KEKE-3310 file (N, C-alpha, C; in steps of 0.2 Angstrom, whole numbers, plus 5000, padded with zeros to 4 digits):
npx = (4998:4995:5007:5016:5010:5014:5028:5030:5025:5034:5046:5044:5045:5059:5060:5054:5062:5074:5070:5069:5080:5079:5066:5053:5043:5028:5026:5032:5022:5011:5014:5015:5002:4994:4999:4995:4981:4978:4983:4974:4962:4962:4963:4949:4942:4946:4940:4926:4925:4928:4917:4906:4909:4909:4895:4891:4887:4882:4896:4894:4888:4898:4904:4893:4893:4905:4903:4893:4900:4910:4902:4893:4885:4889:4901:4908:4907:4914:4926:4930:4932:4941:4951:4954:4960:4970:4978:4983:4990:4999:5007:5012:5020:5030:5036:5042:5052:5060:5064:5073:5090:5106:5113:5104:5093:5081:5071:5067:5065:5054:5045:5042:5037:5026:5019:5014:5000:4992:4992:4985:4973:4967:4966:4957:4945:4940:4932:4923:4914:4919:4925:4941:4954:4965:4977:4978:4983:4994:5001:5002:5010:5022:5025:5027:5039:5047:5047:5054:5066:5070:5069:5074:5086:5099:5096:5086:5091:5091:5079:5071:5064:5058:5053:5042:5033:5031:5024:5012:5009:5005:4993:4986:4984:4977:4965:4961:4960:4949:4939:4939:4933:4921:4916:4915:4906:4906:4912:4928:4938:4935:4934:4947:4953:4947:4951:4965:4965:4960:4969:4981:4977:4975:4987:4996:4991:4996:5009:5012:5009:5018:5030:5044:5040:5048:5052:5063:5067:5057:5059:5071:5068:5060:5060:5059:5047:5038:5038:5033:5021:5014:5016:5017:5005:4996:4997:4999:4988:4978:4982:4980:4966:4961:4968:4962:4949:4949:4955:4953:4951:4960:4970:4975:4980:4990:4999:5000:5007:5020:5026:5034:5045:5050:5053:5064:5073:5075:5080:5092:5098:5097:5100:5109:5107:5110:5106:5107:5111:5102:5092:5087:5082:5072:5064:5060:5053:5042:5037:5033:5023:5013:5009:5004:4994:4984:4981:4969:4958:4962:4962:4949:4943:4949:4944:4931)
npy = (5056:5050:5054:5046:5033:5035:5033:5021:5013:5017:5012:4999:4996:4994:4983:4974:4974:4969:4956:4950:4944:4932:4925:4920:4930:4928:4919:4928:4939:4930:4925:4938:4943:4934:4936:4949:4947:4940:4948:4959:4953:4950:4963:4966:4957:4963:4975:4972:4965:4975:4983:4975:4974:4988:4989:4982:4968:4951:4940:4930:4935:4939:4930:4931:4944:4946:4937:4944:4955:4950:4942:4951:4956:4967:4970:4958:4958:4970:4966:4956:4962:4971:4963:4956:4967:4971:4960:4959:4971:4971:4959:4962:4972:4967:4958:4967:4974:4963:4961:4970:4973:4970:4984:4993:5006:4999:4999:5013:5017:5009:5013:5027:5026:5018:5028:5035:5032:5041:5052:5044:5041:5054:5056:5046:5052:5059:5048:5047:5057:5068:5084:5087:5094:5109:5108:5095:5090:5097:5091:5078:5079:5084:5072:5063:5068:5066:5053:5049:5054:5046:5033:5033:5039:5035:5033:5023:5010:5012:5008:4997:4980:4980:4993:4993:4984:4990:5001:4994:4989:5001:5004:4994:4998:5010:5005:4998:5009:5016:5006:5005:5018:5016:5007:5014:5014:5002:4992:4997:4990:4977:4975:4976:4966:4955:4957:4956:4942:4936:4939:4933:4919:4917:4921:4911:4899:4902:4903:4890:4883:4889:4892:4887:4883:4887:4883:4887:4898:4907:4907:4914:4926:4931:4942:4953:4949:4949:4963:4969:4963:4964:4977:4986:4982:4978:4988:4999:5001:5002:5014:5023:5022:5027:5039:5046:5049:5061:5069:5078:5069:5074:5080:5069:5060:5068:5068:5053:5051:5053:5041:5037:5046:5043:5030:5030:5037:5028:5017:5022:5024:5011:5001:5006:5010:5019:5034:5042:5059:5063:5054:5057:5070:5066:5059:5069:5077:5068:5067:5080:5081:5072:5079:5091:5087:5085:5098:5106:5100:5101:5115:5117:5110:5119:5131:5127)
npz = (5066:5054:5046:5054:5049:5036:5037:5043:5032:5023:5027:5026:5013:5013:5021:5013:5002:5008:5011:4999:4994:5001:5001:4990:4980:4979:4990:5001:5000:5004:5017:5024:5022:5028:5042:5044:5043:5054:5064:5062:5064:5078:5082:5079:5087:5099:5099:5098:5111:5119:5117:5122:5135:5138:5137:5147:5144:5143:5140:5131:5120:5112:5102:5092:5089:5083:5072:5066:5060:5052:5042:5037:5023:5015:5020:5017:5002:4999:5005:4997:4984:4986:4991:4979:4972:4980:4980:4968:4966:4978:4975:4962:4966:4975:4966:4957:4966:4968:4955:4951:4947:4955:4965:4961:4967:4974:4983:4984:4971:4968:4977:4974:4961:4964:4971:4960:4959:4964:4954:4945:4950:4951:4937:4934:4937:4926:4920:4928:4928:4934:4933:4925:4933:4929:4936:4938:4925:4923:4934:4930:4918:4924:4933:4923:4918:4929:4931:4919:4922:4933:4929:4916:4915:4910:4897:4886:4890:4904:4908:4919:4920:4933:4934:4926:4931:4943:4940:4935:4947:4954:4946:4951:4964:4962:4958:4969:4979:4973:4974:4988:4991:4986:4994:5007:5016:5022:5036:5041:5048:5047:5033:5029:5037:5029:5016:5017:5021:5011:5001:5007:5006:4992:4988:4994:4987:4974:4977:4980:4969:4958:4964:4975:4991:5005:5021:5028:5021:5024:5038:5038:5034:5043:5052:5043:5037:5049:5052:5040:5039:5052:5056:5045:5037:5047:5060:5052:5044:5054:5060:5050:5048:5060:5059:5049:5053:5058:5049:5033:5017:5006:5014:5021:5010:5006:5016:5018:5006:5008:5010:5000:5001:5014:5011:5001:5009:5020:5013:5008:5021:5028:5019:5011:4999:4983:4975:4960:4955:4944:4947:4959:4957:4949:4958:4966:4957:4955:4967:4969:4960:4965:4976:4970:4963:4972:4976:4972:4978:4991:4992:4991:5003:5012:5010:5012)
capx = (4997:4995:5014:5018:5008:5018:5035:5029:5024:5040:5052:5041:5049:5066:5059:5052:5068:5079:5068:5069:5085:5078:5060:5050:5037:5022:5027:5032:5016:5006:5014:5013:4995:4991:5001:4991:4974:4978:4983:4968:4956:4963:4960:4942:4939:4947:4935:4920:4925:4927:4910:4902:4911:4906:4888:4889:4882:4885:4902:4891:4886:4904:4904:4888:4895:4911:4900:4890:4904:4913:4897:4889:4885:4892:4909:4910:4908:4920:4933:4932:4934:4947:4956:4957:4964:4977:4982:4987:4995:5005:5011:5017:5025:5036:5040:5045:5057:5064:5066:5079:5097:5110:5115:5099:5089:5075:5065:5066:5062:5047:5041:5041:5033:5020:5016:5010:4993:4989:4990:4980:4966:4965:4964:4951:4940:4937:4927:4917:4909:4921:4929:4948:4957:4971:4982:4979:4986:5001:5004:5004:5017:5028:5025:5031:5046:5051:5048:5059:5073:5070:5069:5077:5092:5104:5093:5082:5094:5090:5072:5071:5057:5054:5050:5036:5030:5029:5018:5007:5007:5001:4987:4982:4982:4972:4958:4960:4958:4943:4935:4938:4929:4914:4913:4917:4901:4907:4916:4934:4943:4932:4935:4954:4954:4945:4955:4972:4964:4959:4976:4985:4975:4977:4995:4999:4990:5001:5016:5012:5009:5023:5036:5045:5039:5053:5051:5069:5067:5053:5062:5077:5065:5055:5060:5056:5039:5034:5038:5029:5014:5011:5018:5015:4998:4991:4997:4999:4982:4974:4983:4977:4960:4960:4970:4957:4943:4949:4958:4950:4955:4965:4976:4977:4983:4997:5003:5003:5011:5026:5029:5039:5051:5053:5056:5070:5078:5076:5084:5099:5102:5098:5103:5116:5105:5112:5102:5111:5108:5096:5086:5085:5078:5066:5060:5058:5047:5037:5033:5030:5017:5009:5007:5001:4988:4979:4980:4962:4953:4965:4960:4941:4942:4951:4938:4924)
capy = (5049:5049:5054:5040:5028:5034:5032:5013:5010:5018:5007:4993:4995:4992:4976:4970:4973:4965:4950:4948:4939:4925:4922:4921:4935:4925:4917:4934:4942:4926:4925:4945:4945:4930:4939:4955:4946:4937:4954:4963:4949:4951:4970:4965:4954:4967:4980:4969:4963:4981:4985:4971:4976:4994:4989:4977:4963:4945:4939:4925:4938:4940:4927:4933:4951:4945:4935:4949:4959:4946:4939:4955:4956:4973:4969:4953:4960:4975:4963:4952:4966:4974:4958:4955:4973:4972:4954:4960:4976:4969:4955:4966:4977:4962:4956:4973:4974:4957:4961:4975:4971:4973:4990:4998:5007:4995:5001:5020:5017:5006:5017:5033:5023:5017:5034:5039:5031:5047:5054:5039:5042:5060:5055:5042:5056:5060:5043:5046:5062:5074:5089:5087:5101:5110:5106:5088:5089:5099:5086:5072:5080:5084:5066:5059:5071:5064:5046:5049:5055:5041:5027:5033:5044:5032:5031:5017:5005:5013:5006:4990:4977:4982:4999:4992:4980:4995:5005:4990:4989:5007:5004:4990:5002:5014:5001:4997:5015:5017:5002:5007:5024:5013:5003:5017:5013:4996:4992:4997:4985:4970:4974:4975:4959:4950:4958:4952:4935:4934:4939:4928:4912:4916:4921:4905:4895:4904:4901:4882:4881:4892:4893:4881:4886:4885:4886:4889:4905:4910:4909:4918:4933:4931:4949:4958:4947:4952:4970:4971:4960:4967:4985:4989:4981:4979:4994:5005:5002:5003:5021:5026:5022:5032:5047:5048:5051:5068:5073:5077:5065:5077:5081:5062:5057:5071:5065:5047:5050:5054:5035:5037:5049:5039:5023:5032:5039:5022:5013:5025:5023:5004:4996:5009:5011:5025:5036:5047:5065:5064:5050:5061:5075:5062:5057:5076:5079:5064:5068:5087:5080:5070:5084:5096:5084:5086:5105:5108:5097:5104:5123:5117:5109:5124:5136:5125)
capz = (5065:5046:5045:5057:5045:5030:5039:5044:5026:5019:5030:5024:5007:5014:5023:5006:4997:5011:5010:4992:4993:5004:5000:4984:4980:4981:4998:5005:5001:5007:5024:5026:5022:5034:5048:5044:5044:5061:5068:5062:5067:5085:5084:5078:5093:5105:5098:5100:5117:5123:5116:5125:5142:5139:5138:5153:5141:5143:5135:5127:5114:5108:5095:5087:5087:5078:5066:5062:5057:5047:5037:5034:5015:5012:5022:5012:4995:5000:5006:4991:4978:4989:4991:4973:4970:4984:4979:4962:4968:4982:4972:4957:4969:4977:4960:4955:4970:4966:4948:4950:4947:4961:4964:4960:4973:4972:4987:4983:4964:4968:4982:4970:4955:4967:4972:4955:4959:4966:4948:4941:4953:4948:4930:4933:4938:4920:4918:4934:4928:4937:4928:4927:4934:4925:4940:4936:4919:4925:4938:4925:4915:4929:4935:4917:4918:4935:4929:4914:4925:4938:4926:4910:4915:4906:4891:4886:4894:4910:4911:4921:4921:4939:4934:4923:4936:4949:4937:4935:4954:4955:4943:4955:4970:4960:4958:4977:4982:4970:4978:4996:4991:4984:5000:5012:5021:5026:5042:5039:5050:5044:5025:5029:5038:5024:5010:5018:5022:5003:4998:5009:5003:4985:4986:4996:4982:4969:4979:4980:4962:4954:4968:4980:4997:5009:5028:5030:5019:5029:5045:5037:5032:5049:5055:5038:5037:5055:5051:5034:5040:5058:5057:5039:5036:5053:5063:5048:5042:5059:5061:5044:5049:5065:5057:5043:5056:5059:5043:5026:5012:5003:5018:5022:5005:5005:5022:5017:5001:5011:5012:4995:5003:5019:5008:4999:5015:5023:5008:5009:5028:5030:5014:5008:4992:4980:4970:4957:4955:4940:4949:4965:4953:4946:4963:4968:4952:4956:4974:4968:4956:4969:4980:4966:4961:4977:4979:4971:4983:4997:4993:4992:5010:5017:5010:5016)
cpx = (4997:5003:5017:5017:5013:5025:5035:5029:5031:5046:5050:5044:5056:5065:5058:5058:5073:5077:5068:5074:5084:5072:5057:5044:5031:5021:5028:5025:5011:5007:5013:5006:4991:4993:4996:4984:4973:4978:4976:4962:4957:4961:4952:4939:4940:4942:4928:4919:4925:4920:4905:4903:4908:4899:4885:4885:4886:4891:4899:4889:4892:4905:4899:4890:4900:4908:4897:4894:4908:4908:4892:4890:4889:4899:4911:4912:4914:4926:4935:4935:4940:4953:4959:4962:4971:4981:4986:4993:5001:5010:5016:5021:5031:5040:5044:5052:5062:5067:5072:5085:5100:5113:5110:5095:5082:5069:5063:5063:5055:5042:5038:5036:5026:5016:5012:5003:4989:4987:4984:4974:4963:4962:4958:4945:4936:4931:4922:4913:4912:4925:4936:4951:4963:4977:4984:4983:4993:5005:5006:5009:5023:5029:5030:5037:5050:5052:5053:5066:5075:5072:5073:5083:5098:5101:5088:5085:5093:5083:5073:5064:5054:5051:5042:5031:5028:5024:5012:5004:5003:4995:4982:4980:4977:4965:4956:4958:4950:4938:4934:4933:4922:4911:4914:4912:4901:4912:4924:4939:4941:4935:4943:4956:4952:4949:4963:4971:4963:4966:4981:4983:4977:4984:4999:4998:4995:5007:5017:5013:5015:5030:5037:5045:5044:5053:5057:5069:5063:5055:5068:5074:5060:5055:5057:5048:5035:5033:5032:5021:5010:5011:5014:5007:4994:4991:4996:4992:4977:4976:4980:4969:4958:4961:4965:4950:4942:4952:4955:4954:4961:4972:4980:4982:4990:5001:5005:5007:5019:5030:5034:5046:5054:5057:5063:5076:5080:5081:5092:5103:5102:5101:5108:5114:5108:5108:5106:5107:5102:5090:5083:5080:5072:5061:5057:5051:5041:5032:5030:5023:5011:5006:5002:4994:4982:4977:4972:4957:4956:4962:4952:4940:4944:4946:4932:4925)
cpy = (5046:5049:5048:5034:5028:5032:5024:5011:5012:5014:5000:4991:4992:4985:4971:4969:4969:4958:4946:4943:4932:4922:4925:4926:4933:4923:4922:4937:4937:4926:4932:4945:4941:4933:4945:4953:4944:4943:4958:4959:4950:4958:4970:4963:4958:4972:4978:4968:4970:4984:4982:4973:4982:4994:4984:4971:4957:4943:4934:4928:4940:4937:4929:4940:4951:4943:4940:4954:4955:4944:4944:4956:4961:4972:4963:4954:4965:4971:4959:4956:4969:4969:4956:4961:4972:4966:4955:4966:4974:4964:4958:4970:4973:4960:4962:4974:4969:4957:4965:4972:4973:4979:4995:5000:5005:4999:5009:5020:5015:5010:5023:5031:5021:5022:5037:5036:5036:5051:5051:5041:5049:5060:5051:5046:5058:5055:5042:5053:5068:5078:5088:5094:5102:5108:5099:5086:5091:5094:5080:5073:5080:5077:5062:5062:5067:5057:5045:5050:5049:5035:5027:5038:5042:5030:5025:5011:5006:5011:4999:4987:4978:4988:4998:4988:4985:4999:5001:4989:4996:5007:4999:4994:5007:5011:5000:5003:5016:5013:5003:5013:5021:5010:5007:5017:5007:4997:4992:4991:4978:4969:4973:4969:4954:4951:4955:4945:4933:4934:4934:4921:4912:4917:4915:4899:4896:4902:4893:4879:4883:4892:4887:4885:4883:4888:4889:4897:4909:4912:4914:4926:4934:4939:4954:4956:4950:4959:4972:4968:4964:4974:4988:4988:4981:4986:5000:5006:5005:5012:5025:5027:5027:5039:5050:5050:5058:5073:5072:5072:5067:5078:5074:5060:5061:5069:5058:5045:5051:5047:5034:5041:5045:5032:5025:5034:5032:5017:5015:5023:5015:5000:4999:5009:5018:5027:5042:5054:5066:5060:5053:5067:5072:5060:5064:5078:5075:5065:5075:5086:5076:5074:5089:5093:5084:5093:5107:5106:5100:5111:5122:5116:5115:5129:5134:5127)
cpz = (5058:5044:5047:5052:5039:5031:5040:5036:5021:5021:5027:5017:5007:5016:5017:5002:5001:5010:5004:4990:4996:5003:4993:4984:4982:4988:5002:5006:5005:5015:5027:5027:5027:5041:5049:5046:5051:5066:5068:5065:5075:5087:5084:5085:5099:5105:5101:5107:5121:5123:5122:5133:5144:5140:5144:5150:5143:5138:5130:5120:5109:5102:5090:5085:5082:5071:5062:5058:5051:5041:5035:5027:5013:5014:5017:5005:4995:5001:5000:4986:4980:4989:4984:4970:4973:4982:4973:4963:4972:4979:4966:4960:4972:4972:4957:4959:4968:4959:4946:4951:4953:4960:4963:4966:4972:4977:4986:4976:4965:4972:4978:4964:4958:4968:4967:4955:4961:4959:4945:4944:4950:4941:4929:4933:4932:4918:4923:4934:4931:4933:4930:4927:4930:4929:4939:4930:4920:4929:4934:4921:4918:4932:4929:4917:4923:4933:4924:4917:4930:4935:4919:4909:4911:4899:4891:4890:4901:4913:4913:4921:4927:4939:4931:4928:4942:4946:4937:4942:4956:4952:4948:4962:4969:4960:4965:4980:4980:4973:4985:4996:4989:4990:5006:5018:5025:5032:5039:5041:5048:5037:5025:5031:5032:5017:5011:5019:5015:5000:5000:5007:4996:4984:4988:4990:4976:4970:4978:4973:4958:4958:4972:4986:5002:5016:5031:5028:5022:5035:5044:5036:5038:5051:5050:5038:5043:5054:5046:5036:5046:5058:5051:5037:5041:5057:5058:5046:5047:5061:5056:5046:5055:5064:5053:5046:5057:5053:5036:5022:5008:5007:5020:5016:5005:5011:5021:5011:5002:5012:5006:4997:5008:5016:5005:5004:5018:5019:5008:5016:5030:5026:5010:5000:4989:4975:4966:4956:4951:4943:4955:4962:4951:4952:4966:4964:4954:4962:4973:4965:4960:4974:4976:4964:4966:4979:4977:4977:4990:4999:4994:5000:5014:5016:5013:5024)
residu = (MET:LEU:THR:LEU:THR:ALA:LEU:ILE:TRP:GLY:VAL:SER:PHE:VAL:ALA:GLN:SER:ALA:ALA:ALA:ASP:ASP:ILE:ALA:PRO:PHE:THR:PHE:ILE:ALA:VAL:ARG:SER:ILE:LEU:ALA:SER:VAL:PHE:LEU:PHE:LEU:ILE:ILE:VAL:PHE:ARG:GLU:LEU:SER:SER:VAL:ILE:SER:LYS:LYS:SER:ASN:LEU:SER:VAL:LEU:PRO:SER:GLN:ILE:SER:SER:CYS:LEU:PHE:ASN:LYS:ARG:ASN:LEU:ILE:GLY:GLY:LEU:PHE:CYS:GLY:ILE:ALA:ILE:THR:ALA:ALA:THR:ASN:PHE:GLN:GLN:PHE:ALA:ILE:THR:ALA:TYR:PRO:SER:GLY:VAL:ALA:ALA:SER:GLY:ARG:THR:ALA:PHE:LEU:THR:ALA:THR:TYR:VAL:ILE:MET:ILE:ALA:ALA:VAL:SER:ILE:PHE:THR:GLY:LYS:LYS:LEU:HIS:ILE:SER:THR:ILE:ILE:ALA:ALA:VAL:VAL:CYS:LEU:CYS:GLY:MET:TYR:LEU:LEU:CYS:MET:SER:ASN:GLY:VAL:GLY:GLY:VAL:TYR:SER:GLY:ASP:LEU:LEU:ALA:LEU:ILE:CYS:ALA:VAL:GLY:PHE:THR:PHE:HIS:ILE:CYS:ILE:ILE:ASP:ARG:PHE:SER:ASP:ALA:ASP:ALA:LEU:THR:VAL:SER:PHE:LEU:GLN:PHE:PHE:PHE:CYS:GLY:ILE:VAL:SER:LEU:ILE:LEU:ALA:LEU:ILE:PHE:GLN:SER:VAL:SER:PHE:GLU:SER:ILE:PHE:ASN:ALA:ARG:ILE:MET:LEU:ALA:TYR:SER:GLY:ILE:MET:SER:ALA:GLY:VAL:GLY:TYR:THR:LEU:GLN:PHE:ILE:GLY:GLN:LYS:THR:ALA:PRO:PRO:SER:ILE:ALA:SER:ILE:ALA:MET:SER:LEU:GLU:SER:VAL:PHE:ALA:ALA:ILE:ALA:GLY:TRP:ILE:LEU:LEU:GLY:GLU:PHE:LEU:SER:PHE:PRO:GLU:ILE:CYS:GLY:CYS:ALA:LEU:VAL:PHE:ILE:ALA:VAL:ILE:PHE:ALA:GLN:LEU:PRO:GLN:PHE:LYS:LYS:ASN:LYS:ASN:ALA)
# end
């Protein structure tokens, strides 16, 4: 289930890349997030309806049950902070994809650079009172070597503005994951709905201020938007939530980090994107670093 989640997310990078020619970044994220929030809201309604039916209660209690989820203080605060983080992360990610020049494997590069958030999360442990394992240091060095091959194989001129935006995006996802950990006791589906609702509204406002919102461009990108909104954000998050019920976080993070691999493969198959041999080596090193950073926790859970 988590591997399927990674596949869905990986292909989403291709959808985002394909839509970049038709729709501006803020507009894309706005529509995508609104679609995701609508989908997740329907999931919440279905869940509460199933609960009412299973308890053989009167359907009149359904609105109050939904309201108790949406307006729960813990859920609201978690949704707000997660919304702020994911708004920054996803918009920087879309701007990164848009910023790459023609002929550059935008989806693959963005996916792999985004995956460095795993290394960043491991490094953040220093500031949370956790001892930094030697494997984390090794993983960081390997990751830097991989990023060099991926982004600077042609020298300084090989660094694109999209690379820098993708790294900022990774920082945003680092904060997002840390916030989720802080609000792990909140209702996952409700927090996800609230974060995408917040992201959709803020991104829409930014689109109206800084970009020209074209309904024609939204219609032209309808397939990519539907996939990215419903499948990637909606279905993907739901599968992640269900999968992590039975999988330890370390194993779950390893499985979901495969999104970067799927993104590169999907970009090659669907968009004909080309990665040079040094860039392929860089991707491999980054992915190895992502896996290596998780080994201490993986061994700990295995011994337990």
